matplotlib code that plots the C-alpha trace (Angstrom):
import matplotlib.pyplot as plt

x = [-17.3, -17.6, -14.8, -15.4, -15.1, -17.7, -19.9, -19.2, -20.1, -23.3, -24.1, -23.3, -25.4, -28.5, -28.1, -30.0, -31.5, -29.1, -29.4, -31.2, -27.7, -25.4, -21.5, -20.0, -18.0, -20.7, -20.3, -24.0, -25.2, -27.9, -31.3, -30.5, -27.6, -24.6, -22.1, -18.6, -16.7, -12.8, -10.5, -6.7, -5.7, -2.7, -1.6, -0.1, 2.1, 3.1, 3.8, 5.9, 8.0, 11.2, 13.8, 15.7, 18.7, 19.0, 20.0, 17.3, 14.5, 12.7, 12.6, 11.4, 8.9, 7.7, 7.8, 5.3, 2.7, 2.5, 2.4, -0.9, -2.2, -1.3, -2.6, -5.9, -6.1, -4.7, -7.1, -10.8, -10.1, -9.4, -12.7, -14.5, -12.7, -13.5, -17.5, -17.9, -20.8, -22.7, -21.7, -19.9, -18.7, -16.3, -18.3, -15.4, -11.7, -10.0, -7.9, -7.1, -11.0, -13.1, -16.8, -18.1, -21.7, -22.9, -25.7, -27.6, -24.8, -25.6, -24.0, -22.2, -21.4, -19.4, -17.6, -16.7, -15.4, -13.1, -11.8, -11.2, -9.2, -7.1, -6.7, -5.6, -3.1, -1.2, -1.2, 0.3, 3.5, 3.7, 3.6, 3.5, 0.7, 1.9, -1.1, -4.6, -7.3, -10.7, -13.6, -16.8, -20.5, -23.8, -27.3, -29.5, -32.8, -33.5, -31.1, -29.4, -25.7, -26.5, -24.3, -25.4, -25.1, -21.5, -20.4, -21.9, -19.9, -16.8, -16.9, -16.9, -14.3, -11.8, -12.2, -10.8, -8.1, -6.1, -8.4, -8.4, -4.7, -4.0, -7.4, -7.7, -11.2, -11.8, -9.2, -6.6, -3.2, -1.2, 2.4, 1.5, 1.6, 5.2, 8.2, 11.8, 15.0, 16.8, 20.5, 21.8, 19.0, 19.3, 17.6, 16.9, 17.9, 15.7, 12.5, 13.3, 12.1, 14.2, 15.1, 18.2, 20.1, 22.7, 25.0, 24.7, 27.1, 26.4, 27.8, 24.1, 22.6, 18.6, 16.3, 15.3, 12.0, 13.3, 16.0, 13.1, 11.5, 14.4, 14.6, 11.4, 11.4, 14.0, 12.2, 8.9, 10.7, 10.8, 7.6, 4.8, 2.6, 1.4, 1.1, -1.3, -0.9, -2.3, -0.4, 3.2, 5.1, 5.1, 6.9, 4.1, 2.0, -1.0, -4.2, -4.4, -2.9, 0.7, 1.3, 5.1, 5.8, 7.3, 8.7, 7.5, 5.2, 6.3, 3.7, 2.6, -0.7, -2.1, -3.2, -3.8, -2.5, -2.9, -1.6, 0.5, 0.4, 0.9, -2.4, -1.2, -4.9, -5.4, -4.6, -6.9, -5.9, -4.6, -4.5, -1.9, -0.2, 3.3, 5.4, 8.9, 11.2, 14.1, 17.6, 18.2, 19.1, 15.7, 17.5, 15.3, 16.2, 16.6, 15.0, 18.0, 18.4, 14.8, 15.2, 17.8, 15.4, 14.0, 14.9, 16.9, 19.6, 17.0, 16.7, 13.4, 10.8, 7.2, 5.0, 1.6, -1.5, -5.1, -8.2, -11.9, -14.2, -17.1, -16.4, -18.1, -21.1, -21.2, -21.3, -23.9, -26.0, -26.4, -28.3, -26.9, -27.9, -25.3, -24.8, -24.5, -22.1, -19.6, -19.9, -18.6, -16.1, -14.6, -14.9, -12.7, -10.4, -9.7, -9.1, -6.8, -5.0, -4.8, -6.1, -3.4, -0.5, -1.3, -0.9, 2.4, 3.8, 3.6, 7.5, 6.1, 5.5, 8.0, 10.5, 7.6, 7.4, 4.2, 4.0, -0.1, -3.2, -6.6, -10.0, -10.7, -6.9, -3.4, 0.0, 3.1, 6.5, 8.5, 10.3, 8.2, 7.1, 6.2, 3.8, 2.2, 1.3, 0.3, -2.3, -3.6, -3.4, -5.1, -8.0, -8.8, -9.1, -11.6, -13.7, -13.6, -14.8, -17.0, -17.9, -18.8, -20.2, -16.9, -14.3, -11.2, -8.6, -5.0, -2.0, 1.5, 4.6, 7.9, 10.9, 14.6, 15.4, 16.6, 13.9, 11.7, 8.8, 6.3, 6.8, 6.4, 3.5, 1.6, 2.6, 1.1, -2.3, -2.6, -2.3, -4.9, -6.8, -6.9, -7.6, -10.8, -11.6, -10.3, -11.8, -9.2, -10.1, -13.5, -14.9, -17.9, -16.9, -13.9, -13.0, -12.4, -9.2, -5.1, -2.9, 0.7, 3.5, 2.0, -1.4, -4.9, -6.4, -9.5, -8.5, -9.3, -7.2, -4.5, -4.1, -3.8, -1.2, 1.0, 0.8, 1.8, 4.8, 6.4, 6.4, 7.6, 10.8, 11.6, 11.4, 13.6, 16.0, 16.3, 16.7, 13.1, 12.3, 15.0, 15.2, 15.3, 11.5, 10.2, 11.4, 9.3, 5.9, 6.4, 6.7, 3.8, 1.4, 2.1, 1.2, -1.8, -2.7, -2.4, -4.5, -7.3, -7.4, -8.5, -12.0, -14.0, -13.8, -10.3, -9.7, -11.4, -9.1, -6.1, -6.6, -5.3, -1.8, 0.4, -0.6, 1.7, 4.3, 3.7, 3.6, 7.1, 8.8, 7.4, 8.3, 12.0, 13.0, 11.0, 11.3, 8.8, 7.2, 5.2, 6.8, 5.8, 2.3, 2.2, 3.4, 0.9, -2.3, -1.6, -2.7, -6.0, -9.2, -9.7, -6.2, -4.0, -3.0, -4.6, -2.2, 0.7, 2.7, 2.4, 3.8, 6.7, 7.7, 7.2, 9.8, 12.2, 12.2, 12.5, 14.6, 19.0, 20.6, 22.8, 26.5, 27.1, 23.5, 23.4, 21.7]
y = [15.1, 14.1, 11.9, 8.7, 10.1, 12.2, 9.4, 7.8, 10.7, 10.7, 6.9, 7.7, 10.5, 9.3, 5.6, 4.0, 7.1, 8.5, 7.0, 3.3, 2.2, 1.0, 1.3, -1.5, -2.0, -2.2, -5.9, -6.3, -7.3, -10.4, -9.8, -12.7, -14.3, -13.7, -11.0, -11.4, -8.6, -8.9, -6.6, -6.4, -4.9, -4.0, -2.1, 1.2, -0.5, -2.8, -0.7, 1.9, 0.2, 0.4, 2.1, 4.8, 4.9, 1.4, 1.1, 0.4, 2.0, 3.3, 0.3, -1.7, 1.0, 0.8, -3.3, -3.0, -0.8, -3.0, -6.7, -5.1, -4.0, -7.4, -9.6, -7.8, -8.5, -12.4, -12.5, -11.4, -13.4, -17.0, -15.5, -15.5, -18.5, -20.6, -19.5, -19.6, -21.9, -19.3, -17.1, -14.5, -11.2, -8.5, -5.5, -3.0, -3.4, -0.7, 0.6, -2.9, -3.6, -5.5, -6.5, -9.8, -10.7, -14.4, -15.7, -18.4, -20.6, -24.2, -24.0, -20.4, -20.2, -23.0, -22.1, -19.0, -20.2, -22.2, -19.9, -17.8, -20.6, -21.1, -17.1, -16.8, -20.0, -18.4, -14.6, -16.4, -18.5, -15.4, -12.4, -13.9, -11.6, -8.6, -8.6, -10.1, -10.6, -10.3, -12.6, -12.0, -12.5, -11.5, -13.0, -10.4, -11.2, -7.3, -6.8, -4.3, -4.9, -6.1, -3.1, -3.3, -7.1, -6.8, -4.6, -6.3, -9.5, -7.3, -6.2, -9.4, -11.1, -8.1, -8.8, -12.3, -11.9, -15.2, -17.0, -19.9, -20.6, -19.4, -20.9, -24.7, -26.2, -25.2, -22.4, -20.0, -22.3, -20.1, -21.8, -20.3, -16.6, -16.4, -17.9, -18.3, -17.2, -19.7, -20.2, -17.3, -15.3, -11.5, -8.4, -6.7, -3.4, -2.6, -3.7, -4.4, -8.4, -11.2, -13.5, -14.9, -12.0, -11.4, -9.0, -6.9, -5.2, -1.9, -4.1, -4.1, -7.0, -7.5, -10.4, -12.0, -10.7, -7.2, -8.5, -9.9, -6.5, -4.6, -6.4, -6.2, -2.7, -2.1, -4.5, -2.5, 0.8, -0.9, -2.6, -2.2, -5.5, -8.2, -11.9, -13.7, -18.0, -20.4, -22.1, -20.4, -19.9, -16.1, -13.9, -13.1, -15.8, -15.8, -18.7, -20.8, -18.0, -16.1, -13.1, -12.3, -8.6, -7.8, -5.1, -6.1, -8.6, -12.1, -13.6, -16.6, -16.9, -18.8, -16.7, -13.4, -10.2, -6.6, -3.3, -1.3, 1.5, 0.0, 0.0, -4.0, -5.2, -8.7, -6.9, -5.7, -2.3, -2.1, 1.4, 2.1, 5.1, 4.5, 7.3, 7.3, 10.5, 9.1, 10.9, 11.4, 7.8, 6.3, 5.8, 5.9, 8.5, 8.1, 9.6, 12.2, 13.3, 14.0, 16.2, 18.4, 19.4, 21.7, 25.5, 27.0, 25.5, 23.6, 19.9, 18.6, 16.3, 16.9, 14.0, 14.7, 12.2, 13.2, 11.7, 12.3, 13.7, 11.6, 9.2, 6.6, 8.6, 9.0, 5.3, 5.1, 7.4, 4.9, 2.7, -0.6, 0.8, -1.6, 0.9, 3.9, 1.9, 0.6, 4.3, 6.1, 3.6, 4.1, 7.5, 7.6, 5.0, 6.3, 10.1, 8.8, 6.5, 7.0, 11.1, 11.0, 9.4, 11.2, 14.4, 13.5, 13.0, 16.9, 18.2, 20.6, 17.4, 15.1, 14.6, 13.3, 10.0, 8.2, 5.8, 4.9, 5.9, 4.3, 3.9, 7.2, 8.4, 9.0, 9.4, 11.2, 11.7, 14.7, 17.9, 20.0, 23.3, 20.5, 18.4, 21.8, 22.8, 19.1, 19.3, 22.2, 21.3, 17.8, 19.8, 21.8, 18.5, 17.1, 20.2, 19.8, 15.9, 16.4, 19.9, 20.4, 17.0, 15.6, 17.2, 16.0, 17.4, 17.0, 17.2, 17.3, 17.0, 18.4, 15.6, 14.9, 12.2, 9.7, 10.1, 6.8, 6.7, 5.3, 7.7, 10.6, 9.0, 9.0, 12.8, 13.4, 11.4, 13.7, 16.8, 15.5, 14.2, 18.1, 19.6, 17.3, 18.2, 21.8, 25.3, 27.6, 31.1, 32.4, 29.3, 27.8, 23.8, 21.5, 19.4, 20.9, 22.0, 21.5, 21.6, 22.6, 24.4, 25.0, 26.1, 24.9, 26.7, 26.0, 25.5, 28.6, 30.8, 28.3, 28.7, 32.5, 31.8, 29.6, 32.5, 35.2, 32.5, 32.5, 36.2, 36.8, 34.6, 36.3, 39.7, 38.4, 36.8, 40.4, 41.9, 44.2, 42.9, 41.8, 38.2, 39.4, 41.1, 37.1, 36.6, 39.9, 38.6, 35.3, 37.0, 39.6, 36.3, 34.1, 36.9, 37.8, 33.9, 34.1, 36.9, 35.2, 32.5, 34.6, 35.5, 37.9, 41.0, 40.7, 39.5, 42.9, 45.1, 43.6, 42.2, 45.1, 45.5, 43.7, 46.7, 49.4, 47.7, 46.0, 49.4, 50.4, 47.3, 48.1, 51.9, 50.9, 48.3, 47.8, 50.0, 51.6, 49.1, 45.8, 44.4, 47.4, 47.4, 43.7, 43.9, 47.0, 45.3, 43.0, 46.0, 45.7, 43.6, 41.4, 40.2, 37.3, 38.2, 35.1, 32.9, 35.5, 32.7, 30.1, 33.1, 33.6, 29.8, 29.0, 32.0, 31.0, 27.3, 28.5, 31.0, 30.6, 31.0, 34.2, 33.9, 32.9, 31.3, 27.2, 25.3]
z = [-18.8, -15.4, -13.5, -12.0, -8.7, -9.5, -10.2, -7.3, -5.0, -7.0, -6.4, -3.1, -2.3, -4.3, -4.6, -7.2, -7.8, -9.6, -12.5, -13.8, -14.6, -12.5, -13.2, -14.7, -11.9, -9.2, -8.1, -6.9, -3.9, -2.7, -1.9, 1.2, 2.6, 4.3, 4.9, 6.0, 7.0, 7.3, 9.4, 9.8, 13.7, 14.6, 11.6, 12.2, 14.9, 12.2, 9.4, 11.7, 13.3, 11.8, 13.1, 10.8, 12.4, 10.9, 7.5, 4.8, 7.7, 4.5, 2.4, 5.2, 5.5, 2.1, 2.3, 5.3, 3.7, 1.1, 2.8, 4.9, 1.3, -0.2, 2.7, 2.9, -1.3, -0.8, 2.3, 0.8, -2.1, -1.0, 1.0, -2.1, -3.6, -0.3, -0.6, -4.3, -4.0, -3.2, -5.2, -3.0, -4.4, -3.0, -2.2, -1.1, 0.2, 1.4, 4.3, 5.7, 5.7, 3.2, 2.5, 1.1, 0.3, -0.7, -1.0, 1.5, 2.9, 4.9, 8.5, 7.7, 10.9, 11.5, 8.0, 9.0, 12.3, 10.2, 7.8, 11.0, 12.4, 9.0, 9.1, 12.8, 12.5, 9.3, 11.2, 14.5, 12.4, 10.4, 12.9, 16.3, 17.4, 15.8, 13.3, 13.7, 11.4, 12.3, 10.2, 11.2, 9.4, 9.5, 8.1, 5.8, 4.3, 3.0, 0.6, 2.8, 4.7, 8.3, 9.6, 13.2, 13.5, 11.6, 14.2, 17.2, 15.8, 15.2, 18.7, 20.2, 18.2, 18.9, 22.8, 22.2, 19.4, 18.4, 20.5, 17.9, 18.7, 22.1, 23.1, 24.0, 24.5, 27.9, 29.0, 27.3, 26.3, 28.7, 27.3, 23.9, 24.8, 25.0, 23.5, 25.4, 23.1, 21.4, 21.0, 19.0, 19.3, 19.9, 19.7, 15.7, 16.1, 12.7, 14.7, 17.9, 18.0, 19.5, 17.0, 14.9, 13.1, 10.3, 10.2, 7.0, 4.9, 7.4, 10.6, 11.8, 12.8, 12.0, 11.8, 8.8, 8.3, 8.4, 5.6, 3.5, 4.3, 3.0, 0.0, -1.3, -0.7, -3.1, -5.5, -4.9, -5.9, -9.5, -9.1, -12.1, -11.5, -8.9, -9.4, -7.5, -7.7, -5.4, -3.0, -1.5, -4.5, -4.3, -2.2, 0.2, 1.5, 3.3, 3.3, 0.2, -2.2, -2.5, -4.1, -5.8, -7.5, -10.7, -12.4, -16.0, -17.3, -17.3, -19.5, -17.2, -18.0, -14.6, -11.9, -11.6, -12.6, -10.9, -12.5, -10.1, -13.0, -16.5, -17.4, -19.6, -20.7, -18.6, -15.4, -12.6, -11.6, -8.0, -6.5, -4.0, -2.5, -3.3, -4.2, -3.9, -3.8, -6.2, -7.1, -11.1, -11.3, -10.1, -6.7, -4.1, -1.2, 2.2, 5.2, 5.5, 1.7, 2.1, 4.4, 2.7, 0.2, 3.2, 2.7, 4.9, 7.5, 9.6, 7.7, 9.2, 7.7, 8.4, 9.1, 7.9, 8.8, 7.3, 8.2, 6.9, 9.4, 10.4, 8.3, 10.4, 10.5, 6.6, 6.7, 9.1, 7.6, 4.6, 6.3, 5.0, 1.5, -0.3, -4.1, -1.9, 0.6, -2.0, -4.1, -1.0, -0.2, -3.9, -3.6, -0.3, -1.3, -5.4, -3.6, -0.5, -2.9, -6.7, -6.7, -3.7, -6.0, -8.8, -7.0, -5.4, -9.0, -9.3, -9.0, -6.1, -4.5, -6.1, -2.9, -0.5, 1.0, 0.4, 4.0, 3.1, 1.6, 1.1, 2.8, 4.8, 5.5, 4.7, 5.8, 4.3, 5.4, 3.3, 3.6, 5.9, 3.8, 1.1, 3.0, 4.0, 0.6, 0.0, 2.5, 1.5, -2.4, -1.7, 0.5, -2.6, -4.5, -2.0, -2.5, -6.4, -6.4, -3.3, -2.3, 1.0, 1.5, 2.7, 4.8, 6.4, 9.6, 9.0, 11.7, 10.8, 13.2, 12.8, 13.4, 12.2, 9.7, 12.4, 14.8, 15.6, 12.9, 15.1, 17.9, 15.6, 13.4, 16.9, 17.9, 14.5, 14.9, 18.4, 16.7, 14.3, 16.8, 18.4, 14.8, 14.7, 18.6, 19.6, 18.0, 16.2, 16.6, 15.9, 14.9, 16.6, 15.6, 15.1, 12.1, 8.7, 10.2, 10.2, 12.9, 12.3, 13.7, 17.0, 15.5, 14.4, 12.0, 9.4, 5.6, 4.2, 7.0, 6.5, 2.9, 3.3, 6.3, 3.8, 1.7, 4.1, 5.6, 2.1, 2.0, 4.9, 4.7, 1.2, 3.0, 5.9, 3.2, 1.4, 4.7, 4.1, 7.7, 10.6, 11.5, 15.0, 14.9, 14.3, 18.3, 19.1, 17.4, 19.1, 22.7, 22.3, 20.6, 23.3, 26.1, 23.9, 23.9, 27.6, 27.8, 25.6, 28.3, 31.1, 32.0, 30.1, 32.1, 32.5, 28.5, 27.7, 29.3, 28.3, 24.8, 22.7, 25.0, 22.4, 20.0, 21.0, 21.5, 18.3, 16.6, 18.3, 16.7, 13.2, 13.4, 14.4, 13.0, 9.3, 6.5, 4.3, 1.3, 1.4, 4.5, 6.5, 4.9, 5.8, 9.4, 10.1, 9.4, 12.5, 14.3, 13.1, 14.6, 11.1, 10.5, 10.5, 13.9, 16.2, 13.9, 14.1, 15.6, 12.8, 10.3, 12.2, 12.9, 9.4, 8.7, 11.3, 9.7, 6.3, 6.5, 5.9, 9.1, 9.4, 10.2, 13.7, 14.0, 15.2, 12.5]

ax = plt.figure().add_subplot(projection="3d")
ax.plot(x, y, z, "-o")
ax.set_aspect("equal")
plt.show()
């Protein structure tokens, strides 16, 4: 039986040619009318701003990630309601972006401009420039999405963010850009903004917004539903609508109920990547507690970022076909939200903290070896769903539990960019790779490296291999990499110099058995030697420190 993701793949690849019967959840697209594109700006810095050194950082991170999804949901529903006379309908919503199709609408430019002004006023009063939301429109007549016109309008809008708030009739209102600190306002120790602060039970001074985020993050750990209502009665407010989260169904008939996991009849499914590591009592763990699940004495977190290769190109190649666009968006969003969340429920990955996922990317934080296993496993799932039609790359950064989240997220993103653009050994193209522990490898090679790293750790723990040889492997590999960077004629003369030195180390320090057999494979041309530094680093991190060693 085909899964829903496989159905979406079929309609992405073939459109209406896949079947005369479109899936029941396809919303339809008008033959002519106006397309509205909504797009959040500044998501990463907003979500990742909490400082780990302050108490409750994990709760605030959870709340901020949820708020972006919630605000996107509220704004697209508000837009559809405002354009109800034009029979507006949502084609997709994922990753802080949505697309709406509406039938003919008189004076639509002014309508969209007024809607943008209301959004700007709300965003400025709520976020003071930390987040912005862009809303643009374009006409169409061929039953196709006007992709080029929408992208042009979005680029123009991005060049003048918050213009409806910060610009007067003729020029920018310079007095609106800055706000002087008021009496009693100080720097928040959790997010760094200057505002009125409260003193927590831990003696930390944090602003009301961070305090609200911490309380909301605690509620989210046990929430199963979200309720959308008109007006501003809910916890999270956007133009015209608000949202509150609930552990159980309250029986309230008005408004719209969204299900976060409990598939109760009458609630719309709302798929979010929201897995949380918890202890035996159900209490969410903080980052230091999560790091303690690392093997060995080095308690490091892995910051793992994953992004689909060429997602924009895949969408451009659809030439505005609404069915195929809808199907690809649904496939990617459900894979990185629902499928990834289900996978995190596996006992192997239960200690991984989900920061966000959906659209075409994902970001999680967890014990570093767990994140590497999760990345390899998720890649297998993508192959099962999409074959070779889609691929993703990944970058994993190592960090201590109290390192700044935004800084490490940016470092992980830089590693991800390298995985997309640099060539690993023996490959003729980038992408479809992972960058971790100082190495870039394609996914098939990476799976073998993980297995070998675990074996090497076991051999060291069982004293089949002395831990000192790991440092020697790193030294020899560093020299080999330097040789491989030389001009071809010098490279040929020096490329094999490491082999007699490594052979000597193997014969002298490793006793006969599986460990020596593996080490000797590194001497052959077709071996894991090009990635031997990954294997050595993996074992150095994962092994237990010997007596007298530092942590």
